[in-house]
C-alpha positions in Angstrom: -58.2 57.3 -36.6 -59.2 60.0 -34.6 -56.6 60.6 -31.4 -59.6 59.9 -28.8 -60.4 56.5 -30.5 -56.6 55.9 -30.4 -56.2 56.0 -27.2 -59.0 53.5 -26.1 -57.1 50.9 -28.7 -54.1 51.0 -26.8 -55.6 51.1 -23.9 -58.1 47.7 -24.6 -54.7 46.2 -26.0 -52.7 46.7 -22.8 -55.9 44.8 -21.0 -55.8 42.1 -23.6 -52.2 41.4 -23.2 -51.9 41.7 -19.6 -55.4 40.7 -18.2 -56.6 40.4 -14.8 -53.9 38.5 -13.2 -51.3 40.6 -14.6 -48.6 41.7 -11.9 -46.5 44.9 -11.4 -43.3 44.4 -13.6 -42.4 48.5 -13.4 -43.1 51.3 -16.0 -45.1 49.8 -18.8 -44.3 50.7 -22.5 -47.5 50.5 -24.4 -47.8 49.7 -28.3 -50.4 50.8 -30.3 -51.9 49.1 -33.5 -54.1 50.5 -36.3 -57.3 48.2 -36.4 -60.5 48.8 -38.5 -62.8 50.5 -36.3 -65.6 47.5 -36.3 -62.7 44.6 -35.9 -62.3 43.1 -32.2 -59.3 44.7 -30.8 -58.1 41.6 -29.0 -58.2 39.5 -31.9 -57.0 41.7 -34.2 -53.7 42.2 -32.4 -53.4 38.6 -31.9 -53.6 38.1 -35.8 -50.8 40.5 -36.4 -48.6 38.0 -34.5 -47.1 40.7 -32.0 -49.5 39.3 -28.9 -47.6 36.1 -28.6 -44.2 37.4 -28.9 -44.8 40.2 -26.3 -46.4 37.4 -23.7 -43.3 35.5 -23.8 -41.0 38.5 -23.7 -43.1 39.6 -20.8 -43.0 35.9 -19.0 -39.2 35.4 -19.8 -38.5 38.7 -17.9 -40.8 37.9 -15.0 -38.8 35.0 -14.7 -35.4 36.6 -14.6 -36.9 39.2 -11.9 -37.7 36.1 -9.8 -34.4 34.4 -10.1 -32.5 37.9 -9.6 -34.6 38.5 -6.2 -33.5 35.2 -4.9 -29.8 35.9 -5.9 -30.0 38.9 -4.2 -31.6 37.4 -0.9 -28.6 34.9 -1.1 -26.2 37.4 -1.4 -27.2 39.7 1.2 -27.0 36.5 3.6 -23.4 35.9 2.9 -22.4 39.4 3.0 -24.1 39.5 6.6 -22.1 36.4 7.7 -19.3 37.9 6.2 -19.8 40.9 8.1 -20.4 39.2 11.2 -17.0 37.2 10.9 -15.2 40.4 9.7 -16.4 42.5 13.2 -15.2 39.3 15.1 -12.0 39.7 13.4 -11.6 43.5 13.9 -12.6 43.0 17.6 -9.7 40.2 17.9 -7.4 42.7 16.5 -8.3 45.3 18.8 -7.7 43.3 21.7 -4.4 42.1 20.6 -3.3 45.7 19.5 -4.4 46.7 23.3 -2.6 44.1 24.8 0.6 44.5 22.8 0.7 48.3 23.9 0.2 47.4 27.3 3.2 45.2 27.1 5.6 47.6 25.1 4.5 50.5 27.6 2.4 52.5 25.0 0.9 53.0 21.7 4.8 53.9 20.6 6.2 51.5 17.7 9.0 49.6 18.6 12.4 49.6 16.8 12.3 47.2 14.0 8.8 46.2 14.5 7.7 47.1 10.8 9.1 43.8 9.6 8.4 40.1 10.4 11.8 38.7 11.4 12.0 35.1 11.5 15.1 35.3 13.5 13.7 37.8 15.9 13.5 35.7 19.1 11.8 38.2 21.6 8.9 38.4 18.6 8.2 34.7 17.9 6.2 32.5 19.9 7.9 30.2 22.3 7.7 27.0 20.6 9.2 28.4 17.8 11.7 30.5 19.7 12.7 26.8 21.4 12.9 25.4 17.8 15.3 28.2 16.6 17.3 28.1 20.0 17.9 24.2 19.4 19.1 24.9 15.8 21.6 27.4 17.5 22.5 24.7 19.8 23.3 22.3 16.9 25.5 24.8 15.4 27.4 25.3 18.5 28.1 21.7 18.4 29.0 21.3 15.0 31.5 24.1 15.9 32.7 22.5 18.8 33.3 19.0 16.7 35.6 21.4 14.5 37.3 22.6 17.4 37.9 19.0 18.8 39.2 18.0 15.3 41.7 20.9 15.6 42.4 20.2 19.0 43.6 16.5 17.9 45.9 17.9 15.2 47.2 20.5 18.0 47.3 18.9 21.4 46.9 21.6 24.1 45.5 20.9 27.2 43.8 23.8 27.7 42.1 23.9 24.3 41.0 20.6 25.4 39.8 21.5 28.9 37.7 24.7 27.0 36.6 22.1 24.8 34.8 19.7 27.6 33.7 22.9 29.5 31.7 24.2 26.6 30.3 20.4 25.5 29.2 20.1 29.0 27.4 23.7 29.1 25.9 22.8 25.4 24.4 19.3 26.9 22.9 21.6 29.9 21.2 23.8 27.5 19.7 21.0 25.5 18.3 19.5 28.7 16.6 22.9 29.4 14.9 23.5 26.0 13.7 19.7 25.9 12.5 20.5 29.2 10.7 23.7 28.0 9.3 21.9 25.3 7.8 19.1 27.1 6.2 21.9 29.4 4.9 23.4 26.6 3.4 20.6 25.1 1.8 19.8 28.3 0.2 23.1 28.5 2.0 24.7 31.4 3.6 27.8 32.0 3.0 31.1 31.2 4.1 34.0 29.1 6.1 35.3 32.2 7.8 31.9 32.6 8.6 31.9 29.0 10.5 34.9 28.7 12.4 34.4 32.1 13.4 30.9 30.4 14.5 32.5 26.8 16.5 35.2 28.3 18.0 32.6 30.7 19.0 30.6 27.7 19.8 33.4 25.6 22.4 34.3 28.0 23.8 31.3 28.0 24.3 30.7 24.3 25.8 34.5 24.0 28.6 33.2 26.3 29.0 30.2 24.6 29.5 32.2 21.2 32.1 34.4 22.7 33.9 31.4 24.1 33.8 29.5 21.0 34.6 32.6 19.0 37.7 32.9 21.3 38.8 29.1 20.4 38.4 29.6 16.6 40.6 32.8 16.9 43.4 30.0 17.6 43.0 28.4 14.0 42.7 31.7 12.0 46.4 31.8 12.6 47.4 28.7 11.5 45.5 28.6 7.8 45.8 30.1 4.6 43.6 33.0 4.3 41.4 31.3 1.5 41.1 28.2 3.5 38.0 29.3 5.4 33.7 29.1 4.8 30.9 31.2 6.4 28.1 29.5 7.8 24.3 30.8 8.5 22.6 28.6 10.7 19.5 30.6 10.4 17.1 32.6 8.7 17.4 36.0 10.1 17.7 39.4 8.8 20.7 40.1 10.4 23.3 37.4 9.9 25.2 38.3 6.6 29.1 39.1 5.7 30.1 42.0 3.5 32.7 42.3 0.8 34.8 45.2 2.0 35.6 46.2 -1.9 33.2 47.2 -4.6 32.9 46.2 -8.4 34.1 47.8 -10.9 32.0 48.7 -14.6 32.0 45.4 -15.5 31.0 44.3 -19.2 31.4 40.6 -18.4 31.7 38.8 -15.6 32.2 35.0 -14.0 31.2 34.6 -10.4 31.9 31.3 -8.8 31.5 29.8 -4.7 31.2 26.7 -3.3 28.0 26.3 -1.3 26.3 23.7 0.9 22.6 24.0 2.2 19.6 21.6 3.1 17.3 24.8 3.4 14.0 24.3 2.0 11.8 25.7 0.5 14.7 27.7 -1.0 18.0 28.0 0.1 17.6 31.7 0.2 20.4 34.5 -1.3 24.0 33.6 -1.6 24.9 37.3 -2.6 23.3 40.3 -3.6 25.1 43.6 -5.2 22.9 46.8 -4.8 23.9 50.3 -6.3 22.3 53.4 -6.0 18.8 53.6 -7.5 19.2 49.8 -8.4 18.9 47.1 -5.4 18.7 44.3 -7.9 22.1 45.2 -10.1 23.3 41.3 -9.7 21.6 38.8 -7.3 21.5 35.2 -7.0 18.9 33.8 -5.2 16.5 30.7 -4.6 13.3 31.8 -2.9 10.2 29.8 -2.0 9.7 26.8 -4.6 11.2 28.8 -7.3 14.3 27.7 -9.1 17.6 29.6 -8.4 17.5 32.5 -10.5 20.4 35.1 -11.3 19.1 38.7 -11.5 20.9 41.4 -13.2 19.3 45.1 -13.3 16.1 43.3 -12.3 16.3 40.9 -15.4 15.8 37.4 -14.8 17.3 34.1 -16.0 16.3 30.6 -14.3 19.3 28.6 -13.4 19.5 24.8 -13.3 21.0 24.1 -10.2 19.7 21.7 -7.6 21.9 22.1 -4.6 19.9 21.8 -1.1 20.8 18.3 -0.5 23.4 19.0 2.5 26.3 18.5 0.2 28.9 20.9 -1.1 28.3 22.0 -4.5 30.5 24.2 -6.8 28.7 26.7 -9.0 29.7 29.1 -11.6 28.0 31.8 -13.9 29.5 33.5 -16.7 27.7 36.1 -18.5 28.6 39.0 -21.3 26.8 41.9 -21.8 26.5 41.2 -25.6 23.4 39.8 -26.0 23.3 39.1 -22.6 24.4 35.6 -23.4 24.8 33.4 -20.2 26.0 30.0 -18.8 25.6 28.3 -15.8 27.8 25.3 -14.2 27.1 22.9 -11.5 30.2 20.9 -10.2 32.2 21.8 -13.4 29.9 20.7 -15.9 27.8 23.2 -17.9 23.7 22.5 -17.3 22.4 25.4 -18.7 22.9 28.7 -20.8 20.8 31.6 -22.8 20.5 34.7 -23.6 18.8 38.3 -23.7 19.8 38.3 -20.0 20.0 42.4 -19.5 21.7 42.8 -22.9 23.9 45.7 -23.3 23.7 46.6 -19.5 27.1 46.8 -18.1 27.2 46.3 -14.3 27.4 49.4 -12.5 30.3 50.1 -10.1 30.5 51.8 -6.6 27.9 49.3 -5.3 27.2 47.4 -2.0 28.3 43.5 -2.0 26.6 41.3 0.6 26.9 37.6 1.2 23.8 35.6 2.6 21.2 38.7 2.3 18.9 40.0 -0.4 19.2 44.0 -0.1 16.2 45.9 -0.6 18.0 49.1 -0.1 21.5 49.9 -0.8 23.6 47.7 2.2 20.2 47.0 4.2 16.6 46.3 3.9 16.9 42.4 4.3 13.9 40.4 4.5 14.6 37.1 6.7 12.6 35.1 4.2 15.1 35.5 1.4 18.4 34.8 3.8 20.6 32.0 2.9 20.4 29.3 5.3 23.7 26.7 4.9 27.7 27.2 3.9 29.3 29.5 1.7 33.2 29.4 0.7 35.5 30.4 -2.1 33.4 33.6 -3.6 35.1 34.7 -6.7 34.4 37.2 -9.4 36.2 37.9 -12.8 35.9 40.7 -15.4 35.4 38.1 -18.1 34.1 35.0 -18.8 36.1 32.0 -17.9 36.5 28.9 -20.1 35.0 25.6 -19.2 38.5 24.2 -18.4 38.9 27.1 -15.9 35.8 26.5 -14.6 36.6 22.8 -13.8 39.8 23.3 -12.4 37.8 25.2 -9.7 35.4 22.7 -8.9 37.9 20.0 -8.6 40.3 22.0 -6.3 43.1 22.0 -8.9 46.2 23.7 -8.0 45.7 25.6 -11.4 42.6 27.1 -10.1 42.3 30.8 -10.5 41.3 33.8 -7.9 39.3 36.1 -8.6 40.7 39.1 -10.5 38.1 41.5 -9.4 36.7 39.8 -5.9 39.2 37.2 -4.3 38.5 35.1 -1.6 40.4 36.0 1.7 39.2 36.8 5.4 41.0 40.1 5.0 38.6 40.7 2.3 35.2 40.0 4.5 33.2 41.6 7.6 30.7 39.2 9.3 27.7 40.6 11.3 25.0 39.1 13.4 26.4 35.8 14.7 27.6 34.1 11.0 30.6 32.4 11.6 34.0 31.4 9.9 35.9 28.1 10.2 38.2 26.0 7.9 37.0 24.9 4.7 36.5 21.5 4.2 35.1 20.7 0.8 38.3 20.5 -1.0 40.0 18.2 1.2 37.2 15.9 0.7 37.9 15.9 -2.9 41.4 15.7 -2.9 
């Protein structure tokens, strides 16, 4: 076909397909079909069967384009709404940051401000602060009850008078806290009043801690070195105990302890052992809604322990580097076991062993949300796997119970920080 006639044929075909009602669908691709000179161009094209298919494709494309336009308009509206909300949030954040700088006397970052500290009273809302103060008061009352029991066994008019004085002060503080809570619920008082009230209460609590500690020192000389327990009453990043002795290189171990907690969700971290380059060399943790876990060199095994019922429980975990075999005992009975937990990885020496906190760095980096809340006692470590009978003796406070040959529970081996407290261990007395 001559070139001029072919071009005219393509143009006619395009008119036949699109018609006078055709819309602009963007760049058009013309398909030319050779037909006889005297034939009806449109009819010939239809006869080939390609026209109907092309028309159907064009209509489908048109429908798709319309749908996409509607989707884009809808998404634009959603983006507009989200942008407006984000702008409001950013404006509020800017106002809060400006107010915070004004309160701290400038834009300088305050020490410790990089982490949300649940136990940092100066940084928590007033209502939460008062709630924590109430928990602290309850802890002090428990310690006083323990002192009262001691004073009955060791009659002393001076001890009794001090106990009565402290009890009176605690009662006064409880009334202050209750009054402050009522004021907050009624919407009264301002930040200045909250700060003044908190400072007064904290000052009184500090004084109480000192006086109670003095009384508790009187008990220390009258009890064996291992008959004590540690108490961590609040989730903080500053209450903890440190074991003075580090661990040697170990190819097997057994770690046992008594625990008492009613914290939820998760009791926190009873102990953590960190070494240079590995913060999770050996950790026992129950965090959030997860089950309790033992970590060795960052490898994890889930343990079957259920202990947050406010009662004393004895737990033991044994492990050997050969095949990473482990066993878990609660109250003298094996409840779980497994293998392939950090196999052939010996526990490294020269680390830091902390009770009550999880270490993110060697000897520090504590996170309040992972802190242990409750009471802990008789923390012992052996460099071998104990037998079921030996574990049972520990759980039943038998006279045959062994002390750890690597870490033995003794007051002289433990340093306490941040308000964690010691007093006489009661669980074995209840069993016997």
